[in-house]
C-alpha positions as CSV (number, residue, x, y, z in Angstrom):
1,M,0.2,0.0,0.1
2,A,1.0,3.5,-0.3
3,A,4.3,4.5,2.0
4,T,2.7,6.8,4.2
5,D,0.2,4.2,5.8
6,T,1.1,3.3,9.5
7,T,-3.0,2.2,10.0
8,K,-2.8,-0.7,12.7
9,R,-5.3,-3.8,13.3
10,T,-8.4,-3.7,14.7
11,R,-11.2,-6.1,14.8
12,G,-14.5,-6.4,12.9
13,G,-17.5,-4.4,14.9
14,E,-14.9,-3.0,17.4
15,F,-15.2,0.4,16.5
16,A,-18.4,0.1,18.5
17,I,-16.5,0.0,22.1
18,K,-13.1,0.8,21.0
19,Q,-11.8,4.8,20.4
20,L,-9.5,5.2,17.8
21,G,-7.0,7.7,16.7
22,F,-6.5,9.1,13.3
23,N,-3.2,6.8,12.7
24,D,-5.3,3.9,12.9
25,V,-7.4,4.7,9.7
26,F,-6.2,4.8,6.0
27,I,-7.6,7.6,4.2
28,P,-7.8,8.2,0.1
29,E,-5.4,10.8,0.5
30,Q,-2.9,8.3,1.0
31,F,-3.2,6.5,-2.2
32,D,0.3,6.3,-4.0
33,E,1.1,7.3,-7.9
34,E,0.7,3.8,-9.1
35,Q,-2.9,3.5,-7.7
36,K,-3.8,7.0,-8.9
37,M,-2.6,6.1,-12.2
38,I,-4.7,3.0,-12.6
39,A,-7.7,5.2,-11.5
40,G,-7.0,7.7,-14.2
41,M,-6.5,4.8,-16.8
42,A,-9.8,3.3,-15.5
43,K,-11.6,7.1,-15.5
44,D,-9.9,7.9,-19.0
45,F,-11.5,4.7,-20.2
46,L,-14.7,6.0,-19.1
47,N,-14.9,9.4,-20.2
48,A,-13.9,8.1,-23.7
49,E,-15.5,4.7,-24.3
50,V,-18.5,4.7,-22.0
51,I,-19.8,8.1,-21.3
52,P,-20.4,9.0,-24.7
53,H,-22.3,6.5,-25.9
54,L,-24.9,5.4,-22.5
55,D,-28.2,6.3,-24.8
56,R,-26.6,3.5,-27.2
57,I,-26.0,1.5,-24.0
58,D,-29.5,1.7,-22.9
59,K,-31.1,0.5,-25.9
60,Q,-28.9,-2.7,-25.6
61,E,-27.4,-2.0,-29.0
62,P,-26.3,-5.7,-30.2
63,G,-22.8,-6.5,-29.3
64,L,-21.9,-2.9,-27.5
65,M,-21.9,-4.2,-24.0
66,E,-19.9,-7.1,-24.7
67,S,-17.4,-4.9,-27.0
68,L,-16.8,-2.5,-24.0
69,I,-16.0,-5.3,-21.4
70,E,-13.3,-6.8,-23.9
71,K,-12.0,-3.3,-24.6
72,S,-11.7,-3.0,-20.6
73,G,-10.3,-6.1,-20.5
74,E,-7.5,-5.6,-23.1
75,L,-6.4,-2.5,-20.5
76,G,-6.3,-4.6,-17.4
77,L,-9.6,-3.5,-15.6
78,L,-11.1,-6.6,-15.4
79,G,-8.0,-8.2,-13.9
80,T,-7.2,-5.7,-11.0
81,S,-8.2,-8.7,-8.2
82,I,-6.7,-11.7,-9.9
83,P,-3.6,-13.2,-9.3
84,E,-0.6,-12.9,-12.0
85,A,-0.3,-16.3,-12.3
86,Y,-3.9,-16.2,-14.0
87,G,-3.3,-13.3,-16.2
88,G,-4.5,-10.5,-13.6
89,F,-2.7,-7.6,-11.8
90,G,-3.2,-9.1,-8.5
91,K,-3.5,-5.6,-6.6
92,D,-4.4,-5.1,-3.1
93,F,-8.0,-4.6,-1.7
94,N,-8.3,-0.9,-1.7
95,T,-6.8,-0.8,-4.8
96,S,-9.8,-2.8,-6.4
97,L,-12.1,-0.5,-4.6
98,L,-10.4,2.4,-6.1
99,M,-11.1,0.7,-9.2
100,T,-14.6,0.0,-8.8
101,E,-15.3,3.7,-7.4
102,T,-14.0,4.6,-10.7
103,V,-15.8,2.6,-13.0
104,G,-19.1,3.0,-10.7
105,A,-19.6,6.7,-12.3
106,G,-20.3,4.1,-15.9
107,H,-24.1,3.4,-15.1
108,S,-25.3,0.1,-16.7
109,F,-21.5,-0.5,-17.9
110,A,-20.7,0.2,-14.2
111,V,-23.3,-2.7,-13.5
112,A,-22.2,-5.3,-15.9
113,L,-18.4,-5.0,-15.2
114,A,-19.2,-5.1,-11.4
115,A,-21.1,-8.4,-12.1
116,H,-18.0,-9.8,-14.2
117,T,-15.3,-8.8,-11.8
118,G,-16.8,-9.5,-8.4
119,I,-20.2,-12.1,-8.6
120,G,-18.8,-14.0,-11.5
121,T,-15.3,-14.2,-11.1
122,L,-14.4,-14.0,-7.5
123,P,-16.1,-17.7,-6.4
124,I,-13.7,-19.5,-9.3
125,L,-11.0,-17.3,-7.6
126,Y,-11.5,-18.1,-4.0
127,F,-13.6,-21.8,-4.1
128,G,-12.3,-23.1,-7.0
129,N,-9.8,-25.6,-7.7
130,D,-6.4,-25.1,-9.2
131,A,-7.7,-26.6,-12.7
132,Q,-10.7,-24.6,-12.8
133,K,-8.7,-21.2,-11.9
134,Q,-6.5,-22.3,-14.6
135,K,-9.3,-22.6,-17.5
136,Y,-11.3,-20.1,-16.4
137,L,-9.8,-17.2,-14.9
138,P,-7.4,-15.8,-18.2
139,K,-9.8,-15.9,-20.1
140,L,-12.2,-13.8,-17.5
141,A,-9.7,-11.5,-16.7
142,T,-8.8,-10.4,-20.9
143,G,-12.9,-10.3,-21.5
144,E,-12.8,-13.1,-23.6
145,W,-15.5,-14.9,-21.2
146,K,-17.9,-12.9,-19.3
147,A,-19.3,-14.2,-16.5
148,S,-23.0,-14.2,-14.7
149,Y,-24.0,-15.0,-11.1
150,C,-27.1,-17.3,-11.0
151,L,-28.8,-17.2,-6.9
152,T,-32.2,-15.9,-7.0
153,E,-35.0,-17.8,-7.8
154,P,-38.8,-16.6,-8.5
155,G,-39.3,-18.1,-4.8
156,S,-36.0,-17.2,-3.0
157,G,-34.7,-13.8,-2.9
158,S,-33.5,-12.7,0.5
159,D,-33.8,-15.9,1.4
160,A,-31.7,-17.9,-0.8
161,L,-30.9,-21.2,0.7
162,A,-34.4,-21.8,-0.1
163,A,-33.8,-22.1,-3.8
164,K,-35.5,-24.9,-5.5
165,T,-33.3,-25.9,-8.7
166,K,-31.9,-29.2,-8.5
167,A,-28.6,-31.2,-9.3
168,V,-28.8,-34.6,-9.5
169,L,-25.5,-36.9,-10.3
170,S,-25.6,-39.2,-14.0
171,A,-25.9,-42.8,-13.2
172,D,-22.4,-43.2,-14.7
173,G,-21.1,-40.2,-12.0
174,S,-19.6,-38.2,-14.7
175,H,-21.6,-35.2,-14.7
176,Y,-25.3,-33.8,-12.7
177,I,-27.9,-32.8,-14.4
178,L,-29.6,-29.2,-13.2
179,N,-33.3,-28.5,-13.3
180,G,-34.5,-25.5,-12.2
181,Q,-34.9,-21.5,-13.0
182,K,-33.2,-18.1,-12.0
183,M,-34.3,-14.6,-12.3
184,W,-32.9,-11.3,-12.3
185,I,-29.5,-12.6,-13.9
186,T,-26.7,-9.7,-14.6
187,N,-24.8,-10.3,-18.0
188,A,-27.2,-13.1,-18.7
189,G,-27.5,-12.3,-22.1
190,F,-24.2,-12.3,-22.9
191,A,-22.0,-14.6,-20.4
192,N,-20.4,-17.7,-21.3
193,V,-20.1,-18.8,-17.7
194,F,-22.9,-19.2,-14.8
195,I,-22.1,-19.6,-11.7
196,V,-25.2,-21.5,-10.5
197,F,-26.3,-22.7,-7.3
198,A,-28.8,-25.9,-6.6
199,Q,-29.7,-28.5,-4.2
200,I,-28.2,-32.2,-4.6
201,D,-30.0,-34.6,-2.7
202,G,-32.6,-31.7,-2.0
203,D,-31.0,-30.2,1.1
204,K,-27.1,-29.8,0.1
205,F,-27.0,-26.1,-1.5
206,T,-24.2,-26.5,-3.6
207,G,-22.3,-24.3,-6.1
208,F,-21.6,-25.3,-10.0
209,I,-19.7,-23.7,-12.8
210,V,-21.7,-23.8,-16.0
211,E,-20.8,-22.6,-19.5
212,K,-23.4,-21.7,-21.8
213,G,-24.7,-24.4,-23.9
214,E,-27.2,-27.2,-24.6
215,G,-29.6,-27.3,-21.7
216,L,-29.0,-23.5,-20.6
217,T,-31.7,-21.2,-21.9
218,L,-32.7,-17.8,-21.5
219,G,-35.6,-15.5,-21.5
220,N,-36.5,-12.1,-22.7
221,E,-34.8,-8.7,-21.0
222,E,-36.4,-7.5,-18.4
223,H,-38.1,-4.3,-18.9
224,K,-36.3,-2.5,-16.2
225,M,-37.0,1.0,-14.0
226,G,-33.3,1.7,-14.7
227,I,-29.8,0.1,-15.4
228,K,-31.5,-0.3,-18.7
229,G,-28.5,-1.2,-20.2
230,S,-27.6,-4.2,-18.3
231,S,-28.7,-7.5,-19.4
232,T,-30.6,-8.9,-17.1
233,R,-32.7,-12.4,-17.8
234,Q,-34.2,-15.5,-16.9
235,V,-32.0,-18.7,-16.7
236,F,-33.7,-22.0,-17.4
237,L,-32.2,-25.1,-16.9
238,S,-33.7,-28.0,-18.2
239,D,-32.2,-31.5,-18.0
240,C,-28.7,-28.9,-18.3
241,K,-25.3,-31.2,-18.2
242,V,-22.5,-30.1,-16.1
243,P,-19.1,-32.0,-15.5
244,K,-18.5,-33.3,-12.4
245,E,-15.2,-31.3,-12.0
246,N,-17.1,-28.3,-12.7
247,L,-18.9,-28.5,-8.9
248,L,-17.7,-25.4,-7.0
249,G,-16.2,-25.9,-3.5
250,E,-17.7,-28.8,-1.5
251,I,-21.1,-30.3,-1.9
252,G,-23.3,-28.6,0.7
253,K,-21.1,-25.9,1.0
254,G,-22.5,-23.4,-1.5
255,H,-23.5,-21.1,1.2
256,L,-20.0,-20.4,1.8
257,I,-19.7,-19.0,-1.5
258,A,-22.9,-17.2,-1.5
259,F,-22.9,-15.6,1.8
260,N,-18.9,-14.8,1.7
261,I,-18.8,-13.4,-2.1
262,L,-21.8,-11.1,-0.7
263,N,-19.4,-9.6,2.0
264,I,-17.0,-8.2,-0.7
265,G,-19.9,-7.4,-3.2
266,R,-21.6,-5.1,-0.3
267,I,-18.4,-3.1,0.4
268,K,-17.4,-3.1,-3.5
269,L,-21.4,-1.8,-4.3
270,A,-20.8,0.7,-1.9
271,A,-17.7,2.1,-3.9
272,A,-19.4,2.1,-7.1
273,A,-22.4,4.1,-5.6
274,I,-19.6,6.5,-4.4
275,G,-18.2,6.8,-7.8
276,A,-21.7,7.7,-9.0
277,S,-22.3,9.9,-5.9
278,K,-19.2,12.1,-7.3
279,Q,-20.7,12.5,-10.7
280,T,-23.7,13.4,-9.8
281,S,-22.8,15.7,-7.2
282,T,-20.8,17.5,-10.1
283,F,-23.9,18.0,-12.7
284,S,-25.3,19.3,-9.8
285,I,-22.6,22.2,-9.0
286,R,-22.5,22.7,-12.7
287,Y,-25.7,23.3,-13.5
288,A,-26.7,25.4,-10.1
289,K,-24.0,27.5,-11.7
290,E,-25.4,27.9,-15.0
291,R,-28.8,28.2,-14.3
292,I,-30.1,31.8,-14.0
293,Q,-33.1,32.5,-12.0
294,F,-33.8,36.3,-10.5
295,K,-30.5,37.6,-12.4
296,Q,-28.2,35.4,-10.8
297,P,-26.9,32.1,-10.8
298,I,-29.0,29.6,-8.4
299,A,-25.9,28.5,-7.0
300,N,-26.0,32.3,-5.0
301,F,-29.1,30.7,-3.0
302,G,-28.7,29.6,0.2
303,A,-31.5,26.8,-0.5
304,I,-29.4,25.4,-3.4
305,Q,-26.0,25.8,-1.3
306,Y,-27.6,23.4,1.4
307,K,-28.0,21.0,-1.3
308,L,-24.9,21.0,-2.9
309,A,-22.9,21.0,0.3
310,E,-25.2,17.9,2.1
311,Q,-24.4,15.7,-1.0
312,A,-20.7,16.5,-0.7
313,I,-21.2,15.7,3.1
314,R,-22.7,12.6,3.0
315,I,-20.3,11.3,-0.1
316,Y,-17.2,12.8,2.3
317,A,-18.6,10.4,5.0
318,S,-19.3,7.3,2.7
319,E,-15.7,7.3,1.0
320,S,-14.0,7.9,4.4
321,A,-15.7,5.0,5.6
322,M,-15.3,2.8,2.9
323,Y,-11.4,3.3,2.2
324,R,-10.9,2.8,6.1
325,A,-13.0,-0.6,6.0
326,G,-10.7,-1.6,2.8
327,M,-7.6,-1.4,4.7
328,D,-8.8,-3.1,7.8
329,I,-9.5,-6.0,5.4
330,H,-6.1,-5.7,3.5
331,H,-4.4,-5.9,7.0
332,E,-6.3,-9.1,8.0
333,E,-5.8,-10.4,4.8
334,E,-1.9,-10.1,5.5
335,R,-2.5,-11.0,8.9
336,L,-4.2,-14.4,7.6
337,M,-1.5,-15.1,4.7
338,S,1.4,-14.6,7.8
339,E,-0.4,-17.7,9.3
340,G,-0.1,-20.1,6.6
341,K,-3.5,-19.4,4.7
342,T,-3.9,-19.0,0.9
343,A,-4.3,-15.6,-0.9
344,E,-7.9,-16.7,-1.3
345,Q,-8.5,-17.6,2.2
346,A,-7.2,-14.7,3.7
347,L,-9.4,-12.2,1.5
348,L,-12.5,-14.7,2.2
349,G,-11.3,-14.6,6.0
350,A,-10.5,-10.8,6.3
351,A,-13.9,-10.1,4.6
352,Q,-16.0,-12.5,7.2
353,E,-13.9,-10.7,9.9
354,F,-15.6,-7.1,8.8
355,A,-18.7,-8.5,7.5
356,I,-20.1,-5.9,9.6
357,E,-18.4,-3.3,8.1
358,C,-19.3,-4.3,4.8
359,A,-22.8,-4.5,5.5
360,I,-22.4,-0.6,6.8
361,L,-21.2,0.4,3.7
362,K,-23.9,-1.2,1.7
363,V,-26.6,0.8,3.2
364,A,-24.8,4.0,3.4
365,G,-23.4,4.1,0.1
366,S,-26.7,3.5,-1.9
367,E,-28.6,5.6,0.4
368,T,-25.9,8.3,-0.1
369,L,-26.3,7.9,-3.9
370,D,-30.0,8.0,-3.4
371,Y,-29.8,11.0,-1.6
372,V,-27.4,12.6,-4.2
373,A,-29.7,11.8,-7.0
374,D,-32.7,12.9,-5.8
375,E,-31.4,16.0,-4.8
376,G,-29.8,16.4,-8.2
377,V,-33.3,16.1,-9.9
378,Q,-34.3,18.7,-7.7
379,I,-32.0,21.3,-8.4
380,L,-32.2,20.8,-11.9
381,G,-35.8,21.1,-11.6
382,G,-37.8,21.0,-14.7
383,Y,-34.9,20.0,-16.1
384,G,-34.3,17.2,-14.3
385,F,-37.1,15.6,-14.6
386,S,-36.4,15.5,-18.6
387,A,-34.9,12.3,-20.0
388,D,-32.4,14.6,-21.9
389,Y,-30.6,15.7,-19.4
390,P,-28.4,13.6,-17.1
391,M,-30.3,13.6,-13.8
392,D,-33.0,11.1,-15.4
393,R,-30.7,8.3,-15.9
394,A,-28.9,9.1,-12.6
395,Y,-31.7,8.5,-10.6
396,R,-33.5,5.7,-12.3
397,D,-30.1,4.0,-12.0
398,S,-29.4,4.8,-8.3
399,R,-32.5,3.3,-7.0
400,I,-31.2,-0.6,-7.6
401,N,-28.7,-0.3,-5.1
402,R,-30.4,-0.7,-2.2
403,I,-31.8,-3.9,-3.3
404,F,-28.6,-5.7,-5.0
405,E,-26.4,-7.4,-2.8
406,G,-28.9,-8.1,0.0
407,T,-31.9,-5.5,0.4
408,N,-30.9,-2.6,3.2
409,E,-33.3,-3.9,5.5
410,I,-31.8,-7.3,5.7
411,N,-28.1,-5.6,5.6
412,R,-29.3,-3.5,8.6
413,M,-30.4,-6.6,10.4
414,L,-27.6,-8.8,9.4
415,I,-25.5,-5.5,11.2
416,M,-27.4,-6.5,14.7
417,D,-27.2,-10.1,14.3
418,M,-23.2,-10.3,13.6
419,F,-22.6,-8.0,16.5
420,L,-24.3,-10.1,18.8
421,K,-23.1,-13.5,17.3
422,K,-19.3,-11.6,17.9
423,A,-20.3,-10.9,21.2
424,M,-21.5,-14.8,22.0
425,K,-18.4,-16.3,20.6
426,G,-16.4,-14.0,22.6
427,E,-14.7,-11.7,19.4
428,L,-16.4,-8.5,20.7
429,D,-16.6,-7.7,24.4
430,L,-19.5,-6.1,24.7
431,M,-20.7,-7.1,28.1
432,T,-18.0,-4.7,30.1
433,P,-18.6,-1.4,28.6
434,A,-22.3,-2.1,28.8
435,M,-22.3,-3.0,32.5
436,A,-20.1,0.2,32.9
437,I,-22.6,2.1,31.0
438,Q,-25.4,0.6,33.5
439,K,-23.4,2.1,36.7
440,E,-22.9,5.5,34.9
441,L,-26.6,6.0,34.1
442,M,-27.0,6.1,38.0
443,A,-24.3,8.0,39.1
444,I,-24.2,11.9,39.0
445,P,-23.6,13.2,35.4
446,D,-19.7,15.0,35.3
447,F,-20.9,17.8,32.8
448,G,-17.9,19.4,34.0
449,E,-15.2,17.5,31.5
450,E,-12.9,20.1,29.7
451,T,-12.0,19.1,26.2
452,E,-9.4,20.3,23.9
453,G,-7.7,20.0,20.4
454,L,-9.5,20.3,16.7
455,F,-12.2,17.7,17.1
456,A,-12.4,17.7,20.8
457,E,-16.0,17.7,21.2
458,E,-16.7,15.2,18.3
459,H,-14.7,12.8,19.7
460,K,-16.4,13.4,23.3
461,A,-19.7,13.3,20.9
462,L,-18.6,9.7,19.5
463,K,-17.5,8.1,22.9
464,N,-21.1,8.7,24.1
465,F,-23.1,7.8,20.8
466,K,-21.1,4.4,21.6
467,K,-22.6,4.5,24.9
468,A,-26.1,4.9,23.8
469,L,-25.7,2.1,21.3
470,L,-24.6,-0.5,23.7
471,M,-26.9,0.7,26.5
472,I,-30.0,0.1,23.9
473,A,-28.7,-2.8,22.4
474,G,-28.2,-4.5,26.1
475,S,-31.6,-3.9,27.3
476,A,-32.9,-5.1,24.2
477,A,-31.0,-8.2,24.8
478,Q,-32.0,-8.2,28.2
479,K,-35.5,-8.2,27.3
480,F,-35.6,-10.1,24.2
481,M,-33.0,-12.5,24.9
482,D,-33.3,-15.2,21.9
483,K,-36.1,-13.5,20.7
484,L,-34.5,-10.4,19.1
485,A,-34.2,-11.3,16.1
486,T,-37.9,-11.4,15.2
487,E,-37.7,-7.5,16.6
488,Q,-37.2,-6.4,13.3
489,E,-38.0,-2.8,13.9
490,I,-35.8,-2.1,17.0
491,L,-32.7,-4.4,15.2
492,M,-33.2,-1.8,12.1
493,N,-32.9,1.2,14.6
494,L,-30.1,0.0,16.1
495,A,-28.6,-0.5,13.1
496,D,-29.0,3.2,12.3
497,I,-27.2,4.0,15.3
498,A,-24.4,1.6,14.4
499,I,-24.3,2.9,10.7
500,N,-24.2,6.7,12.0
501,I,-21.6,6.3,14.8
502,Y,-19.3,4.3,11.9
503,M,-19.7,6.8,9.2
504,A,-19.1,9.8,11.7
505,E,-16.0,8.8,13.4
506,S,-14.6,7.7,9.6
507,A,-15.3,11.2,8.5
508,I,-13.9,12.8,11.5
509,L,-10.7,10.5,11.6
510,R,-10.2,11.3,8.1
511,A,-10.3,15.1,8.2
512,E,-8.0,14.8,11.7
513,K,-5.5,12.8,9.7
514,V,-5.2,15.2,6.7
515,A,-4.9,18.1,8.9
516,S,-1.8,16.2,10.8
517,L,-0.4,15.9,7.2
518,K,-1.5,19.1,5.3
519,G,-2.1,21.8,7.6
520,E,-5.6,22.7,9.1
521,E,-5.7,25.2,6.0
522,A,-5.6,22.5,3.6
523,A,-7.8,20.4,5.8
524,K,-10.5,23.3,6.4
525,I,-13.5,22.0,4.3
526,Q,-12.8,18.2,5.2
527,I,-12.9,19.4,8.9
528,L,-16.0,21.6,8.2
529,M,-17.7,18.2,6.6
530,A,-16.6,16.0,9.4
531,K,-18.0,18.5,11.9
532,V,-21.5,19.3,10.3
533,Y,-21.9,15.2,10.1
534,T,-21.5,14.3,13.2
535,F,-23.6,17.1,14.3
536,D,-26.8,16.1,12.3
537,M,-26.0,12.6,13.4
538,A,-26.6,13.6,17.1
539,D,-30.1,14.1,16.0
540,Q,-30.5,11.2,13.9
541,I,-29.2,9.0,16.5
542,N,-31.0,10.3,19.5
543,I,-34.2,9.4,17.1
544,A,-33.4,5.9,16.2
545,G,-32.6,5.4,19.9
546,K,-35.8,7.0,21.2
547,N,-37.7,4.6,18.9
548,A,-36.3,1.7,20.1
549,I,-36.3,2.3,23.6
550,N,-40.0,3.6,23.6
551,S,-40.7,0.2,21.5
552,M,-39.2,-2.0,24.7
553,S,-39.5,-0.5,28.0
554,D,-42.5,1.5,29.9
555,G,-42.3,2.8,33.4
556,D,-39.2,3.7,35.5
557,M,-36.8,1.7,32.6
558,Q,-37.9,3.9,30.0
559,R,-37.5,7.2,31.7
560,M,-34.1,6.1,32.7
561,L,-33.2,4.9,29.3
562,L,-34.3,7.8,27.8
563,M,-32.4,10.2,30.0
564,G,-29.4,8.2,28.9
565,L,-29.9,8.7,25.3
566,K,-30.2,12.4,26.0
567,R,-27.3,12.5,28.1
568,F,-25.2,10.6,25.5
569,T,-26.6,12.2,22.4
570,K,-25.8,15.9,23.2
571,I,-23.6,17.8,21.1
572,A,-21.6,21.3,21.4
573,P,-24.1,24.0,19.1
574,L,-23.0,24.6,15.5
575,N,-23.6,27.1,12.7
576,T,-24.4,25.0,10.2
577,R,-25.8,27.4,8.1
578,D,-22.7,28.9,7.6
579,V,-20.6,25.6,7.6
580,R,-22.5,24.3,4.7
581,R,-22.4,27.7,2.8
582,A,-18.5,27.5,3.0
583,I,-18.5,24.1,2.0
584,A,-21.0,25.1,-1.0
585,A,-18.4,28.2,-1.7
586,K,-15.6,25.6,-2.1
587,L,-17.4,23.1,-4.6
588,I,-18.7,25.8,-6.9
589,E,-15.0,27.1,-7.0
590,A,-13.7,23.8,-7.8
591,D,-16.3,23.2,-10.6
592,Q,-17.0,19.4,-9.4
593,Y,-17.3,17.8,-6.1
594,T,-14.2,18.0,-4.1
595,A,-12.8,17.2,-0.4
C-alpha cells in the first residue's frame, strides 16, 4: 500500500467499543502514484468509451456491452483482483475498491463490469480448484469470456437457501444434471460462464460452474426502471449437463460461496455508488452555476447551497468509511496469510471478519447515492425530470442499489445479528462496556469535562454515541433474549445508530489525519464536513434511540433509558448554515465534487 500508511490492525465491529486515533485508519489521500494512475486509466476509458455512448448502451445495442467489456479487459480493468499467475494484476483490496469507485460513474456499464469481476469471477478465484482457475480465470481477466451469477429464484430472494433448482448426479457419475429457474440474472444475455447454485439430494446447497450451451436457455430481457443497458434475464436449466469437475467448492457448502462473496460485493457496491455520487454531485454543481434565475446563478441561493453541501458531506463520510474498511480488510488479509492461509482464503477470512462494516457500507453507500440523485433532480428542477438531461438516468439507475447484494433492510438486521454473534463467541466484549454504562446511568453526570483539540467536542460526542448504542442494545438483549431476532424494527433502529457512528467516526478521523499531514488550512473543508456530519448524526441517533427505547420499555426503565439517551446524544452547538455555505463555496469554486 502507500508508503505513508501507518494504520494498525483492528477487529471487525470493534469500532463500537473502542476509541480510535487518526493513525488507526487509512484515508484516500494516502493512495500512491501507481494507484492514482490505475484510477486515471479507468476514468479515461470511461470518458472515452462509455459516457459518450450511454444512450446506445441503454438501448442494448447488440454487441456493444460485450465489446466494452472486452476493451476494458485489454486495458487490464477486469484483472485488478486476479493474481498474476492467472493473467491479472494481483492488486491489493483498496486498489480494487478504487477501481470500482472510478468505474461506478459508468451507469449500466458499471453494473455489467461489477457483476463480471465480482460475483461472476470471485467464486472461481476463491473457491475453485487449481484446474478450474487455470481454465477460467485467464479468459475472464481478458474479457474473452464474460461471467454471470445465478442465485435468485422466483421463490427465493433474500432467503437464498430456499432455492429449488436441483442437481442430480448422472448414473455413470460423470456429470450433474441441473433443472431449475433463476431470475434477475445480470449479464445473462451475453455470459459464457454462469455461477449456479442448486440443491443436491434436496438439501445440499451447492455451487457449480456452468458454461453456456445445451440445456441452458434464457428468457427475454427484463424491462427495468433503471440500469436499462444492463442485460437482465431469467436463466432456465432443463436437463443441463454439467461435468462433475465443474462442481465449485464442496457439496452442501454453497452457502459459504454465496455469503462470503456477498461480503465483498457489499463493500464494492458502496464503492460504485460513491463513484456515481461524485459524478452526480458534479452535475448538480455545474448546473447550479449555469442556471440563471432572478438575474443570478441559482448557486448563489442558500437553499441550493444547502443541497450541494449536503450531497458532498454524505459522499465524504461514505468515502472515508469505505477506504477505512478496505484497509482493515487488507491488514487482516496480510495477517491471515502470515499464518499460512492462501491469498484466497485470507481475503475471504478478512472480508468475513469485517462483514459488519461491509453491510454498513452497502447501506450507507446506496442511500448516499439515492440522496444525491434525488437532490440532483431537484436542483435541475424541470430539466431534472427531462430524459434529455443526465439526472433522469442517474435517478433511475440509483434505485437498484438499495436492493442489490441483499436489501438494505436485510443488511440492517444482519449488522446487529453479526454484532450479537461476535459477542456470544467472545470475539467482541460488549458486556464489559455495557455494564459500565449501566453504572454510569446511576451516577451523577460529569458536566465539567474539559475538552481540547481540533475535534475535541466530536470525539467526546462519538464516545457518548457508542454508549447510547451499547445501552440500548444491552437493554434489548436482556428483554428479548433469543427472540430479539424477531424484533426487526428495534434491530433496524440499532443498526441505524451503528451506521451513523461508523460513518461519523470515519469522517472525523479522515479530516483529522489530513490536517495532521497537510495542515488545518488545507483540510479546512474536510474539517467542516466532518463536524456538520457528526452534529447532524446526534439528532439521528437520538431519534433512532427513542424509537427503540419506546418500543421495548415503559415506566422507570423507560425514563432511565431516555434520560441516558439524552445525555449521550448531546453535542456542542454548531452554525450549520455558515458551515454548509462555506462547503458549497468550495464546491462551486472547484466546479466539481471535491473534498
